[in-house]
C-alpha positions as CSV (number, residue, x, y, z in Angstrom):
1,M,35.7,135.9,100.8
2,S,38.2,136.2,97.5
3,R,39.4,133.3,95.8
4,A,42.9,134.0,96.9
5,R,41.5,134.1,100.7
6,I,39.5,131.0,100.3
7,V,43.3,129.2,98.9
8,L,45.1,130.8,101.9
9,W,42.9,129.6,104.6
10,L,42.4,126.2,102.9
11,S,46.2,125.7,103.1
12,L,46.5,126.8,106.8
13,T,44.0,124.4,107.4
14,L,45.4,121.2,105.7
15,R,49.1,122.6,107.1
16,S,47.0,122.5,110.5
17,A,45.8,119.1,110.3
18,R,48.9,117.7,109.1
19,S,50.6,118.8,111.9
20,F,47.9,117.7,114.5
21,S,47.9,114.4,112.8
22,R,51.9,114.3,113.0
23,A,51.6,115.3,116.8
24,R,49.2,112.5,117.3
25,F,51.7,109.9,115.5
26,M,54.8,110.9,116.9
27,E,52.8,111.0,120.7
28,G,54.5,107.9,122.7
29,Q,57.6,107.2,119.9
30,P,60.8,107.3,121.2
31,Q,62.7,110.0,121.2
32,R,65.8,110.4,119.1
33,P,69.0,112.4,118.5
34,P,68.2,115.0,115.0
35,N,69.4,113.4,112.0
36,P,73.3,114.5,111.1
37,A,72.3,114.2,107.2
38,A,74.6,116.1,105.1
39,M,77.0,117.1,107.9
40,E,79.8,117.0,105.2
41,N,80.8,120.8,104.5
42,G,77.3,121.8,106.3
43,T,75.7,122.7,102.8
44,E,72.5,121.2,104.1
45,P,69.8,122.6,106.3
46,C,69.7,121.9,109.9
47,G,66.1,121.7,110.5
48,E,65.0,118.4,108.7
49,E,63.0,115.9,110.7
50,R,64.4,112.2,110.6
51,P,61.8,109.4,109.4
52,P,61.0,107.5,112.5
53,E,61.9,104.1,111.6
54,V,65.7,105.3,110.8
55,Q,67.8,103.4,113.5
56,E,71.3,103.5,115.0
57,T,74.6,101.7,114.3
58,T,77.6,101.7,116.4
59,V,81.0,101.1,114.7
60,T,84.3,100.7,116.3
61,E,87.4,101.7,115.0
62,G,90.7,101.8,116.9
63,A,89.9,102.6,120.5
64,A,86.9,105.0,119.5
65,K,83.5,104.1,119.6
66,I,81.2,106.4,117.3
67,V,77.6,106.2,117.0
68,F,75.9,106.6,113.2
69,L,72.6,106.4,111.7
70,S,72.4,103.4,109.1
71,A,70.3,105.2,106.6
72,N,73.7,107.7,106.4
73,E,76.8,104.9,105.3
74,V,78.2,108.1,103.6
75,F,80.0,109.0,107.0
76,Y,81.7,106.1,107.7
77,N,84.1,104.9,104.9
78,P,85.9,101.7,106.4
79,V,88.5,102.2,103.4
80,Q,89.4,105.2,104.7
81,E,90.6,103.4,108.0
82,F,93.9,103.1,106.8
83,N,94.2,107.4,106.1
84,R,93.1,107.7,109.9
85,D,95.4,105.2,111.3
86,L,98.5,106.3,109.4
87,T,97.1,110.1,110.6
88,C,97.3,109.2,113.8
89,A,101.0,107.6,113.8
90,V,102.1,110.6,112.0
91,I,100.7,113.1,114.4
92,T,102.2,110.3,117.3
93,E,105.6,111.0,116.0
94,F,105.2,114.4,115.1
95,A,104.2,115.3,119.1
96,R,107.3,112.8,120.1
97,I,109.4,115.1,118.0
98,Q,107.6,119.0,119.5
99,L,107.5,118.0,122.8
100,G,111.0,116.1,123.1
101,A,112.3,119.5,122.3
102,K,110.4,120.7,125.7
103,G,111.8,117.9,127.7
104,I,108.5,115.9,127.8
105,Q,108.2,112.4,127.2
106,I,105.0,110.5,125.6
107,K,103.5,107.2,126.1
108,V,102.2,105.4,123.8
109,P,100.0,102.4,124.6
110,G,101.9,99.3,124.1
111,E,105.2,100.7,123.8
112,K,108.0,100.2,126.7
113,D,107.6,102.8,129.5
114,V,111.7,104.0,129.4
115,Q,112.1,105.4,126.0
116,K,114.5,107.9,124.5
117,V,113.4,111.5,124.5
118,V,113.9,112.7,120.9
119,V,115.3,116.5,120.8
120,D,115.3,118.0,117.9
121,L,118.6,119.8,118.3
122,S,119.5,123.5,116.5
123,E,122.7,124.6,115.6
124,Q,123.4,126.2,118.9
125,E,122.2,123.3,120.9
126,E,124.2,120.9,119.4
127,D,126.5,120.6,122.7
128,K,123.7,119.5,124.5
129,A,123.8,115.8,125.3
130,E,120.3,113.8,124.6
131,L,118.7,112.1,127.5
132,K,119.4,108.6,126.9
133,E,117.4,105.6,127.5
134,G,117.4,103.7,131.1
135,A,119.8,106.8,132.7
136,N,119.5,107.3,136.2
137,L,117.7,109.9,137.4
138,A,117.1,111.4,140.9
139,P,113.2,111.2,141.7
140,G,112.9,115.1,141.1
141,D,114.8,115.4,137.8
142,Q,112.7,112.1,135.7
143,P,111.2,114.0,132.1
144,R,108.2,114.9,132.4
145,T,105.4,112.5,130.6
146,A,102.2,112.9,128.6
147,A,99.8,109.9,127.8
148,V,96.4,109.6,126.1
149,R,93.5,110.9,127.3
150,D,95.3,113.2,129.6
151,I,95.4,117.3,129.0
152,C,99.4,117.9,128.5
153,E,99.8,122.0,129.1
154,E,102.3,122.3,126.5
155,G,100.8,119.6,123.9
156,L,99.7,120.1,120.7
157,R,96.5,122.0,120.0
158,V,94.3,120.3,117.1
159,L,91.8,121.5,114.5
160,E,89.8,118.9,112.4
161,G,88.2,121.4,110.5
162,L,85.6,118.9,108.5
163,A,85.2,116.9,111.6
164,A,81.2,115.3,110.9
165,S,80.8,112.6,112.7
166,G,83.9,113.3,115.3
167,L,85.6,110.1,114.6
168,R,89.1,111.3,114.0
169,S,89.0,113.7,116.5
170,I,87.8,111.5,119.2
171,R,90.4,108.5,117.9
172,F,93.2,111.8,118.1
173,A,92.0,111.9,122.0
174,L,92.0,108.3,122.5
175,E,95.2,107.5,120.5
176,V,97.7,110.4,120.2
177,P,99.6,111.4,123.4
178,G,100.9,114.9,124.0
179,L,97.3,116.9,123.4
180,R,96.4,120.2,124.8
181,S,93.0,120.1,122.8
182,V,91.4,119.1,119.9
183,V,88.6,121.2,118.3
184,A,86.4,119.1,116.3
185,N,84.5,121.9,113.7
186,D,81.7,121.4,111.4
187,A,79.3,123.5,109.8
188,S,76.0,121.5,110.4
189,A,74.1,121.9,113.4
190,R,73.1,118.1,113.4
191,A,76.9,117.1,113.0
192,V,77.7,119.1,116.2
193,D,74.9,117.4,117.8
194,L,76.1,113.9,117.1
195,M,79.9,115.0,117.9
196,H,78.7,115.9,121.3
197,R,77.1,112.5,121.9
198,N,79.7,110.9,120.7
199,V,82.5,112.8,122.8
200,Q,80.3,111.9,126.1
201,L,79.7,108.3,124.9
202,N,83.9,108.0,124.6
203,N,84.5,110.1,127.7
204,V,87.0,112.6,125.6
205,A,85.0,115.9,126.4
206,H,88.0,117.3,128.6
207,L,90.1,117.2,125.7
208,V,87.6,116.9,122.4
209,Q,85.7,120.5,122.2
210,P,82.9,120.0,119.2
211,S,82.6,123.6,117.4
212,Q,79.8,124.6,114.7
213,A,81.7,127.0,112.4
214,D,82.3,127.4,108.8
215,A,85.8,125.8,108.7
216,R,87.6,129.0,106.7
217,M,86.2,131.5,109.1
218,L,87.5,129.8,112.0
219,M,91.0,129.6,110.8
220,Y,91.1,133.0,109.7
221,Q,90.1,134.0,113.2
222,H,93.1,132.2,114.4
223,Q,96.0,133.6,112.5
224,K,97.7,135.4,115.3
225,A,100.6,133.6,116.3
226,S,99.4,132.9,120.0
227,E,95.9,131.4,118.5
228,R,97.4,128.9,115.9
229,F,96.8,125.3,115.8
230,D,100.0,123.1,116.1
231,V,98.1,120.4,113.8
232,I,95.5,121.2,111.3
233,D,93.6,118.3,109.4
234,L,91.3,118.8,106.4
235,D,89.7,115.8,105.0
236,P,86.7,117.7,102.8
237,Y,84.5,115.9,100.6
238,G,86.1,116.4,97.1
239,S,88.5,118.9,96.7
240,P,90.3,121.3,99.7
241,A,90.8,124.4,97.6
242,P,88.5,126.2,99.4
243,F,89.9,125.7,102.8
244,L,94.2,125.8,102.1
245,D,94.4,130.0,102.0
246,A,92.9,130.2,105.9
247,A,94.6,126.8,106.8
248,V,98.1,127.8,106.0
249,Q,97.8,131.2,107.9
250,A,96.3,129.1,110.8
251,V,98.4,126.7,111.4
252,S,101.6,127.6,113.9
253,E,105.4,128.1,113.0
254,G,106.3,124.7,111.9
255,G,103.1,122.9,112.4
256,L,101.5,120.2,111.1
257,L,99.3,120.4,107.9
258,C,97.1,117.3,107.1
259,V,95.3,117.3,103.8
260,T,93.1,114.8,101.8
261,C,92.0,115.3,98.2
262,T,89.3,112.9,96.6
263,D,89.0,114.5,93.8
264,M,91.2,112.4,91.9
265,A,89.5,112.6,88.3
266,V,90.3,116.1,88.5
267,L,94.0,115.7,89.8
268,A,94.7,113.1,87.5
269,G,93.6,114.9,84.3
270,N,90.2,114.2,83.3
271,S,89.8,117.9,83.3
272,G,92.6,120.1,83.1
273,E,90.9,123.3,83.3
274,T,89.3,122.2,86.7
275,C,92.3,121.4,88.1
276,Y,94.1,124.6,87.0
277,S,90.8,126.8,88.1
278,K,91.6,124.6,91.7
279,Y,94.8,124.0,92.1
280,G,96.5,126.5,89.5
281,A,98.5,123.8,87.6
282,M,97.1,121.6,84.5
283,A,96.9,117.8,85.0
284,L,98.3,115.4,82.6
285,K,96.1,112.3,81.7
286,S,99.1,110.2,81.9
287,R,100.7,107.0,83.8
288,A,102.1,108.7,85.9
289,C,99.0,110.6,87.1
290,H,99.1,109.8,90.6
291,E,102.7,111.4,91.7
292,M,101.6,114.0,89.6
293,A,98.8,114.8,91.7
294,L,100.8,114.8,94.4
295,R,103.2,117.3,93.2
296,I,100.0,119.4,92.1
297,V,98.5,119.7,95.2
298,L,102.0,119.9,97.1
299,H,102.7,123.1,94.5
300,S,98.9,124.5,95.4
301,L,100.2,124.1,99.5
302,D,103.0,125.9,98.9
303,L,101.5,128.8,96.3
304,H,99.1,129.5,99.0
305,A,101.7,129.5,101.9
306,N,103.7,132.1,99.8
307,C,101.2,134.6,99.8
308,Y,101.7,135.1,103.3
309,Q,105.9,134.6,103.3
310,R,105.5,131.0,104.5
311,F,106.6,128.0,102.6
312,V,105.8,124.1,103.3
313,V,108.1,121.4,103.9
314,P,106.9,117.9,102.8
315,L,107.3,114.9,105.9
316,L,104.9,112.2,103.8
317,S,102.8,112.2,100.5
318,I,100.9,109.1,99.8
319,S,98.6,108.5,97.1
320,A,96.4,105.4,98.0
321,D,93.2,103.9,97.1
322,F,90.9,107.0,95.6
323,Y,92.9,110.0,97.5
324,V,96.1,111.5,98.1
325,R,97.0,112.5,101.5
326,V,99.9,115.2,102.4
327,F,101.5,115.9,105.2
328,V,103.4,118.9,105.6
329,R,105.1,121.3,108.1
330,V,104.7,125.3,107.3
331,F,107.5,127.5,108.4
332,T,108.5,131.2,107.4
333,G,111.0,132.6,106.0
334,Q,111.3,135.3,103.0
335,A,114.5,133.8,101.6
336,K,113.2,130.3,101.3
337,V,109.7,132.0,99.8
338,K,111.9,133.1,96.9
339,A,113.7,129.6,96.4
340,S,110.1,128.2,95.6
341,A,110.6,130.1,92.3
342,R,113.4,127.6,91.6
343,V,116.0,130.0,92.7
344,K,116.3,132.2,89.5
345,F,114.2,135.3,89.9
346,S,114.3,136.6,86.3
347,A,111.8,135.9,83.8
348,A,110.7,132.5,82.6
349,C,112.4,130.6,79.4
350,G,110.5,128.3,77.4
351,P,111.5,124.3,77.8
352,P,114.2,123.2,75.8
353,V,112.5,120.8,73.9
354,A,111.3,121.0,70.2
355,P,107.8,121.3,69.5
356,E,107.9,117.1,69.0
357,C,109.7,114.2,70.8
358,E,112.8,113.2,69.6
359,H,112.0,109.6,70.1
360,C,108.5,108.9,69.0
361,G,107.7,111.8,66.6
362,Q,104.4,113.2,68.6
363,R,104.0,116.4,69.9
364,H,104.9,117.4,73.9
365,Q,102.3,118.3,76.0
366,L,103.0,120.8,78.8
367,G,101.7,120.4,82.3
368,G,102.0,122.0,85.4
369,P,103.6,123.8,87.3
370,M,104.0,121.4,90.1
371,W,106.2,120.5,93.2
372,A,109.6,119.4,92.1
373,E,111.3,118.7,95.1
374,P,111.4,115.4,97.6
375,L,107.6,114.4,98.6
376,H,109.2,113.0,101.8
377,D,111.4,113.6,104.4
378,L,113.1,110.3,104.8
379,D,114.0,110.7,108.9
380,F,110.4,111.2,109.3
381,V,109.2,108.2,107.5
382,G,111.5,105.9,109.2
383,R,110.5,107.4,112.4
384,V,106.9,106.4,111.9
385,L,107.8,102.8,110.4
386,E,109.7,101.9,113.2
387,A,107.0,103.3,115.8
388,V,104.7,101.3,113.5
389,S,106.5,98.0,113.3
390,A,107.5,98.2,117.1
391,H,103.9,97.8,117.5
392,P,102.0,96.2,115.2
393,G,98.7,95.5,117.1
394,R,98.1,99.4,117.9
395,F,96.6,100.0,114.6
396,H,94.3,97.7,112.3
397,T,95.8,98.5,109.0
398,A,99.4,98.6,110.7
399,E,100.3,96.0,108.0
400,R,99.5,98.0,104.8
401,I,101.0,101.0,106.6
402,R,104.3,98.8,107.1
403,G,104.3,98.0,103.7
404,V,103.4,101.6,102.3
405,L,106.2,103.1,104.3
406,S,108.7,100.6,103.2
407,V,108.1,101.5,99.5
408,V,108.2,105.3,100.3
409,A,111.7,104.8,102.3
410,E,113.2,103.3,99.0
411,E,111.7,105.6,96.5
412,L,114.2,107.6,94.5
413,L,113.6,111.3,96.0
414,D,115.2,113.2,93.6
415,V,113.6,112.0,90.5
416,P,109.9,113.1,89.6
417,L,107.3,110.9,88.0
418,Y,107.9,107.1,86.9
419,Y,107.4,105.1,83.7
420,T,105.1,102.0,83.8
421,L,106.4,98.5,82.5
422,D,102.9,98.2,80.7
423,Q,103.6,101.8,78.9
424,L,106.8,101.1,78.1
425,S,105.5,97.8,76.3
426,S,102.3,98.9,74.8
427,T,104.0,102.1,72.9
428,I,106.6,100.1,70.8
429,H,103.9,96.9,70.9
430,C,106.2,94.3,72.0
431,S,105.6,91.4,74.7
432,T,106.5,93.3,78.6
433,P,109.5,92.4,80.5
434,S,109.3,91.5,84.2
435,L,110.1,94.2,86.9
436,L,113.3,92.4,87.8
437,Q,114.4,92.5,84.2
438,L,114.1,96.0,83.6
439,R,115.5,97.2,86.7
440,S,118.7,95.0,86.2
441,A,119.1,96.1,82.8
442,L,119.0,100.0,84.4
443,L,121.1,99.1,87.2
444,H,123.6,97.2,84.6
445,A,124.0,100.6,82.7
446,G,124.8,102.1,85.8
447,F,121.5,104.0,86.3
448,R,119.3,104.2,90.0
449,V,115.9,102.7,89.9
450,S,113.2,102.2,92.8
451,L,109.4,101.3,92.7
452,S,106.7,103.7,93.8
453,H,104.1,103.4,96.1
454,A,101.6,105.4,93.5
455,C,101.7,102.4,91.2
456,K,102.7,98.7,91.3
457,N,104.6,98.3,88.2
458,A,106.1,101.9,88.1
459,V,109.6,102.2,87.5
460,K,111.3,105.5,89.4
461,T,114.9,106.0,87.5
462,D,117.1,108.8,86.5
463,A,117.9,107.5,83.2
464,P,117.6,109.8,80.5
465,S,114.6,109.1,77.9
466,S,117.4,107.8,75.6
467,A,118.6,105.1,77.6
468,L,115.4,103.6,78.4
469,W,114.4,103.4,74.8
470,D,117.6,101.8,74.0
471,I,116.7,99.4,76.5
472,M,113.4,98.8,75.1
473,R,114.9,98.3,71.4
474,C,117.2,95.9,72.9
475,W,114.4,93.7,74.6
476,E,112.1,94.2,71.2
477,K,115.3,92.5,69.6
478,E,114.8,89.5,72.0
479,C,110.9,89.6,71.4
480,P,110.5,91.0,67.7
481,V,107.6,92.5,66.7
482,K,106.1,92.6,63.2
483,R,107.7,95.6,61.6
484,E,105.1,95.3,58.5
485,R,102.2,95.7,60.7
486,L,103.4,99.0,62.1
487,S,102.7,102.4,60.4
488,E,105.2,104.8,59.4
489,T,103.9,107.4,61.2
490,S,103.4,105.4,64.7
491,P,105.6,105.8,67.4
492,A,106.2,102.4,67.5
493,F,107.8,102.6,64.0
494,R,109.8,105.6,64.8
495,I,111.5,104.4,67.9
496,L,112.1,101.0,66.2
497,S,113.6,102.1,63.6
498,V,116.7,103.5,65.4
499,E,119.5,101.2,66.5
500,P,120.3,100.9,69.9
501,R,123.6,102.6,71.4
502,L,123.4,101.1,74.7
503,Q,123.6,97.0,74.5
504,A,121.4,96.3,77.7
505,N,121.9,93.5,80.0
506,F,118.8,91.8,81.4
507,T,120.6,89.1,83.5
508,I,119.2,89.6,87.0
509,R,121.0,91.2,89.8
510,D,120.2,90.4,93.4
511,D,119.9,94.4,94.3
512,A,117.1,94.6,91.6
513,N,114.7,93.1,93.7
514,P,113.7,95.7,96.7
515,S,113.9,94.8,100.3
516,S,110.2,95.4,100.6
517,R,109.5,92.9,97.6
518,Q,111.9,90.7,99.1
519,R,110.0,91.0,102.7
520,G,106.7,90.2,101.2
521,L,105.3,93.2,102.6
522,K,101.7,94.4,102.0
523,R,102.6,97.1,99.7
524,F,99.7,97.5,97.1
525,Q,96.3,96.9,99.1
526,A,93.7,95.3,96.5
527,N,90.0,96.5,96.7
528,P,88.7,95.8,100.0
529,E,85.1,95.6,99.1
530,A,82.4,96.2,96.6
531,N,82.0,99.9,95.5
532,W,85.0,100.8,98.1
533,G,85.9,103.9,95.9
534,P,84.5,107.6,97.6
535,R,80.7,107.6,99.2
536,P,78.2,110.0,97.7
537,R,77.8,113.4,99.4
538,A,75.5,113.1,102.2
539,R,72.1,113.7,101.7
540,P,68.6,114.0,104.3
541,G,67.7,111.3,105.8
542,G,70.3,109.4,103.9
543,K,68.7,109.0,100.9
544,A,72.2,108.6,98.9
545,A,72.5,104.9,100.3
546,G,71.0,101.9,99.8
547,E,69.4,99.7,97.1
548,A,68.0,102.8,95.1
549,L,71.8,104.0,95.1
550,E,72.9,101.1,93.8
551,E,70.3,100.7,91.1
552,R,71.1,104.3,89.9
553,R,74.7,103.0,89.8
554,K,74.1,100.3,87.1
555,L,71.5,102.4,85.3
556,L,74.6,105.2,84.7
557,Q,77.3,102.7,83.9
558,N,78.6,102.6,80.7
559,K,75.8,104.8,79.2
560,R,78.0,106.2,76.6
561,K,80.2,103.5,75.3
562,E,79.6,101.6,72.3
563,P,76.3,98.7,73.4
564,D,76.9,94.9,72.7
565,E,73.2,94.8,72.5
566,D,70.6,95.5,69.8
567,L,70.5,98.8,68.5
568,A,67.1,98.9,69.8
569,Q,67.7,98.2,73.3
570,W,70.1,100.3,73.6
571,A,67.7,103.1,72.3
572,A,65.2,102.0,74.5
573,Q,67.6,102.3,77.5
574,L,68.6,106.0,76.5
575,K,64.9,107.2,76.5
576,T,65.8,107.1,80.3
577,F,68.2,110.2,80.2
578,P,67.1,113.3,78.7
579,C,69.4,116.0,77.0
580,K,70.0,119.2,79.1
581,R,67.8,120.9,76.1
582,F,64.6,118.5,77.2
583,K,65.2,119.6,80.7
584,E,65.0,123.1,79.7
585,G,62.1,122.8,77.5
586,T,63.9,123.8,74.4
587,C,64.4,120.5,72.8
588,Q,62.9,120.1,69.6
589,R,62.0,116.4,69.7
590,G,59.8,116.7,72.3
591,D,58.8,113.2,74.1
592,Q,61.0,111.3,71.8
593,C,64.3,112.8,73.2
594,C,66.9,110.6,74.0
595,Y,70.2,111.1,76.0
596,S,72.2,112.5,73.4
597,H,71.7,113.3,69.8
598,S,73.1,115.5,66.9
599,P,71.7,118.3,64.8
600,L,69.8,117.0,61.8
601,T,72.2,116.6,59.1
602,P,71.6,117.5,55.3
603,R,70.7,114.0,54.3
604,A,68.2,113.9,57.2
605,T,67.0,117.4,56.4
606,A,66.8,116.3,52.6
607,E,64.5,113.3,53.7
608,S,62.4,115.8,55.9
609,T,61.5,113.1,58.0
610,P,62.3,113.7,61.7
611,T,64.4,110.8,63.2
612,D,62.6,108.9,66.0
613,C,64.6,108.2,69.0
614,P,65.2,104.4,68.2
615,E,67.0,105.1,65.0
616,A,68.6,108.1,66.0
617,P,71.6,106.2,67.0
618,D,72.1,104.2,63.6
619,Q,71.8,107.7,61.9
620,N,73.6,110.3,64.1
621,R,74.9,108.4,66.9
622,L,78.3,109.7,68.7
623,G,81.0,107.1,69.0
624,P,84.2,107.5,70.8
625,G,85.8,110.4,69.7
626,A,83.3,111.5,67.4
627,A,82.9,115.3,67.5
628,A,79.7,116.7,68.1
629,G,77.7,119.0,66.4
630,P,77.1,123.0,68.0
631,G,75.3,123.0,70.9
632,E,75.8,119.6,71.6
633,D,74.8,118.3,75.0
């Protein structure tokens, strides 16, 4: 027998022995459902076995009860409950509008039985009277009603493209009235198995239909007008960019598209090139990055829709926690699509600004393109706010929903982006005025001003930058800055060297304090728990969660920053992070490689002594802002 056949025979023998031992071990063990690890986007194989020691956890959120695996904490992030509650509230009001036009009254649990049927009147139907509350109708003329858990034949068809455990879809079926069907789709077979179980657990099999398919292919298969979905919800892990082209085609005329983006590092300007490749816009790393992220996402949605003679109308755009969430309606119309090019259809001209800022002397940064129209529909926001306020016990996060929507309703719709108090004061190195003082000064000067839900100390105003800097110059005169410490080339020196033309009045005005602030609403939520950000991507068997993950987070934290401890201790810590060339087997330092190192400098070459890793930080250490050598990893 040849050597190759002997090796093959031994391999098969050992594999048979392992299979026999595994079968004997599993004999008599309690049967459990397949492991739904890596259900996000369905990228992991579906035939992997789950360790027998993994136990299940039941989580109750809203009206739904969901079974999770205790080792797969990635599939339930309690911080996202605000996202799911807000989505249920928005879809409920959207259903009220859509079905109200058909004469169907929706019944929301906890609301009064007799309600006004909201009808979206067109120009041709303005003469028709709206059904009024408490009208005495004959028994046969009573308006049709739609309740939760019931199938409404003329109701909404909902698609959740990346359903994972199915929690969101099940909550739709249990909390949103006027639904015809809910398709809970995921590419992972284990995810679909878990969805089937959770659907049966909540008794919503007549409404929720689990589906195993690629979300893009499923939406591409529903491009016909008769097969489109009235509501599409996309909540992927990271960027939704791969799904937007299919989504704008699969949503019905005037339908609702709900999109979540959790790749805030990209949208906030940390990687402008990546943002451009995904969303077609350049993000700037500025204090207004959160609102800019919303406008970039809306621009990307509108750009995808324009390819098919469609356009988007934002209903509500929220920046919260570690993600942005937009709710838009999609319509078809060639004239509106052309208006997306900012009305003028000729070639674009350069911005009417000089290469340098007229105030600080620094170079301008060019970002975008991005959405420049209003982020919200205030009428729709008012409907959602009124419904949530009328029944605060409906959602666990109702208090925060009321606070956020109240700030949204107060925002200036025609003013893109915002300033921040700390940004203005730090630029000229002066003390920071209070929010009421700055708002009062702007109001005294005749400008409009509002807050922003995207940032706690933000100021949105229609005042030009020259007027705003005049106000800050007046404030600096009350709290003088030591000019001798300022460099003549610094922005602070350039700004303060100009005398203000506008004399600011910092007397507090009553209208400077917004209503949401006076009522003490919960407008900006504090961190609800430790490690409350986005959870890691799913791994088979829940390997991404647990104490090992916490240890890795501590190990990776601040690895590139200047250390406070001894250099030898810092170098020893870097020893755990080999460079790329070490992993590729091309690093010349061999086992002495540390995380980052520069090519040998001429001085080091003259000494002809290779630098060991513990001493490398002292000679060729890359501090913040230092330039790396060619081929630096």
